C-alpha positions as CSV (number, residue, x, y, z in Angstrom):
1,M,11.2,11.0,-3.3
2,I,10.1,7.6,-5.2
3,S,6.5,7.9,-6.7
4,T,5.5,4.7,-8.4
5,T,1.7,3.1,-9.0
6,T,0.6,-0.4,-8.5
7,S,-2.3,-2.2,-9.8
8,I,-4.0,-3.7,-7.0
9,S,-7.1,-6.3,-6.9
10,T,-9.2,-8.9,-5.2
11,T,-5.7,-10.8,-4.6
12,A,-3.3,-9.0,-2.3
13,V,-0.8,-7.1,-3.8
14,K,2.8,-6.3,-1.9
15,I,3.2,-2.3,-2.6
16,V,6.5,-1.7,0.1
17,S,8.8,-3.9,0.8
18,K,11.2,-4.3,3.5
19,A,13.9,-2.4,4.6
20,V,16.4,-3.5,7.1
21,N,17.0,-0.6,9.8
22,E,15.5,2.3,8.6
23,T,11.8,3.5,8.9
24,R,9.6,5.0,6.1
25,T,7.3,7.6,5.6
26,V,5.2,6.2,3.2
27,V,2.0,8.1,1.6
28,I,-0.5,6.1,-0.5
29,R,-3.7,7.3,-3.0
30,P,-5.9,4.8,-4.3
31,S,-7.8,5.4,-7.3
32,G,-11.0,4.0,-8.8
33,N,-12.0,1.7,-5.7
34,D,-11.3,1.9,-2.0
35,M,-8.0,-0.1,-1.1
36,Y,-7.7,-2.1,2.1
37,I,-4.1,-2.5,3.5
38,G,-2.5,-4.6,6.3
39,G,0.2,-7.5,6.1
40,A,0.5,-10.6,3.9
41,D,-2.7,-12.0,4.9
42,V,-5.2,-8.5,4.3
43,T,-8.5,-9.3,3.3
44,T,-11.2,-6.6,3.2
45,A,-12.1,-7.9,6.3
46,N,-9.0,-7.3,8.5
47,G,-7.3,-4.6,6.3
48,L,-7.6,-0.8,7.1
49,V,-9.6,0.7,4.8
50,I,-8.6,3.6,2.5
51,S,-11.0,5.7,0.6
52,K,-10.5,6.1,-3.2
53,D,-9.1,9.8,-4.1
54,T,-7.9,10.7,-0.3
55,N,-4.0,10.8,1.1
56,F,-3.2,8.2,3.8
57,T,0.4,8.7,5.2
58,I,1.8,5.8,7.1
59,E,5.0,5.3,9.0
60,I,6.5,1.5,7.6
61,P,9.0,-0.1,10.4
62,P,12.0,-1.9,9.3
63,N,11.7,-5.3,8.3
64,E,8.2,-4.8,7.9
65,E,6.0,-4.3,4.4
66,L,2.9,-3.5,3.5
67,W,0.0,-5.3,1.3
68,C,-3.7,-3.8,-0.3
69,I,-6.6,-5.3,-1.9
70,T,-9.3,-4.3,-3.2
71,S,-13.3,-5.5,-3.1
72,T,-14.0,-5.8,-6.7
73,G,-12.4,-5.4,-10.2
74,T,-8.4,-4.1,-10.8
75,H,-7.4,-0.2,-9.7
76,T,-4.6,1.4,-9.6
77,V,-2.5,2.8,-6.1
78,T,0.2,5.8,-6.1
79,I,2.6,5.2,-3.5
80,L,5.3,8.1,-2.5
81,T,8.2,7.2,-0.2
82,S,11.8,8.4,0.5
83,F,13.2,4.6,0.4
84,A,14.4,3.6,-3.4
85,E,13.0,-0.1,-3.1
86,L,9.8,-0.8,-3.6
87,A,7.3,-4.0,-3.7
């Protein structure tokens, strides 16, 4: 398993990169503020909200990326995945 911490802000940030032919299970935990996840075009209006200080598990299909954004400020998100190549 690989654990990383990434800073996110009001501009979309890639938190999981594409993996060819590999589905990954990813655990996400935002701290400091809620965050919104989605594709490269994620916004606070179209993203899936994840409440701060909660764990969220998602499966990422092959050739897909995961991006996130927050509504205000700069905050951190911790990502746990079994795939070695992250954003």
